[in-house]
C-alpha positions in Angstrom: 15.3 -2.5 7.5 13.6 -0.9 4.4 10.2 0.5 4.7 8.2 1.6 1.6 5.5 4.5 2.0 2.7 4.5 -0.5 0.2 7.3 -0.3 -2.9 6.3 -2.4 -6.3 7.6 -3.8 -9.4 5.5 -4.2 -11.0 5.5 -7.7 -14.2 8.1 -7.7 -16.7 5.4 -7.6 -15.3 3.1 -4.8 -16.6 3.3 -1.3 -14.2 3.2 1.7 -15.6 0.5 3.3 -15.7 -1.7 0.4 -11.6 -1.2 -0.1 -11.0 -1.7 3.4 -13.1 -4.7 3.7 -10.4 -6.1 0.6 -7.7 -4.8 2.9 -8.9 -6.8 6.0 -10.1 -9.9 4.2 -7.6 -10.3 1.1 -4.6 -7.9 1.1 -3.3 -8.2 4.7 -3.9 -12.4 4.2 -1.5 -12.4 0.8 0.9 -9.7 2.2 1.3 -11.8 5.3 2.5 -14.9 2.7 5.1 -12.7 1.0 8.5 -13.7 2.9 10.1 -10.1 2.2 7.6 -8.4 4.3 8.1 -8.1 7.6 5.1 -5.9 8.4 2.4 -4.0 6.6 -0.5 -2.2 7.6 -2.7 0.7 5.5 -3.9 3.8 7.6 -6.8 6.0 6.7 -5.9 9.4 6.0 -8.2 11.8 8.2 -8.7 15.4 7.7 -6.7 17.6 5.6 -3.1 17.0 4.9 -1.1 19.9 6.2 1.1 21.3 3.9 -1.0 20.1 0.8 -4.4 21.5 1.0 -5.2 20.4 -2.3 -4.1 16.9 -1.9 -7.0 14.0 -2.1 -5.1 11.0 -0.9 -7.0 8.8 1.3 -4.6 6.2 2.4 -0.7 5.6 3.4 0.5 2.0 3.3 4.0 1.4 5.4 5.5 -2.0 4.3 8.8 -3.0 6.2 10.8 -5.1 4.2 13.7 -7.7 4.5 15.3 -7.1 1.2 14.1 -4.5 -1.8 15.2 -7.0 -4.4 13.3 -10.1 -2.7 10.1 -7.7 -2.2 10.2 -6.9 -6.1 10.3 -10.7 -6.6 7.4 -11.2 -4.1 5.3 -8.6 -6.2 6.3 -10.3 -9.5 4.8 -13.9 -8.1 1.5 -15.0 -9.2 0.1 -14.0 -5.7 1.8 -10.7 -5.9 0.5 -10.0 -9.4 -3.2 -11.0 -8.4 -2.8 -8.6 -5.6 -1.7 -5.9 -7.8 -4.0 -6.8 -10.4 -7.1 -6.4 -8.0 -5.8 -3.3 -5.8 -5.6 -1.3 -9.4 -8.6 -2.4 -11.4 -11.0 -2.3 -8.6 -9.9 0.1 -6.0 -7.2 2.5 -6.4 -6.0 5.2 -8.9 -2.7 4.4 -9.6 -2.1 7.4 -11.5 -2.1 9.6 -8.0 0.1 7.1 -6.4 2.9 8.6 -4.3 5.8 6.0 -3.2 9.3 6.1 -1.9 11.7 3.8 -0.1 13.2 5.0 3.2 15.5 3.6 6.1 15.2 4.1 9.4 17.9 6.2 11.5 18.8 4.0 14.3 19.9 5.2 17.7 
């Protein structure tokens, strides 16, 4: 199953506790309703990032999906668009995002 990783940074005026409350109360709930998502979790980055000492990323998201095309459709839905709107208008500095898709190497 494809996995998307998104490394993010809070806007300068956003308190981590406010963003994390929004994650728990809204983002996780909406993500659970999107048919393409198998699992989704955001992790707070603690301490320096080895190899990138000047990086100021705050969080990394791991989103496991059934199908990449369906995931794009889900994000384009009204629920997905509202989630994205809140995320970037209120909390994250979109210009600092780093993201990529990955495929697990099975044994």
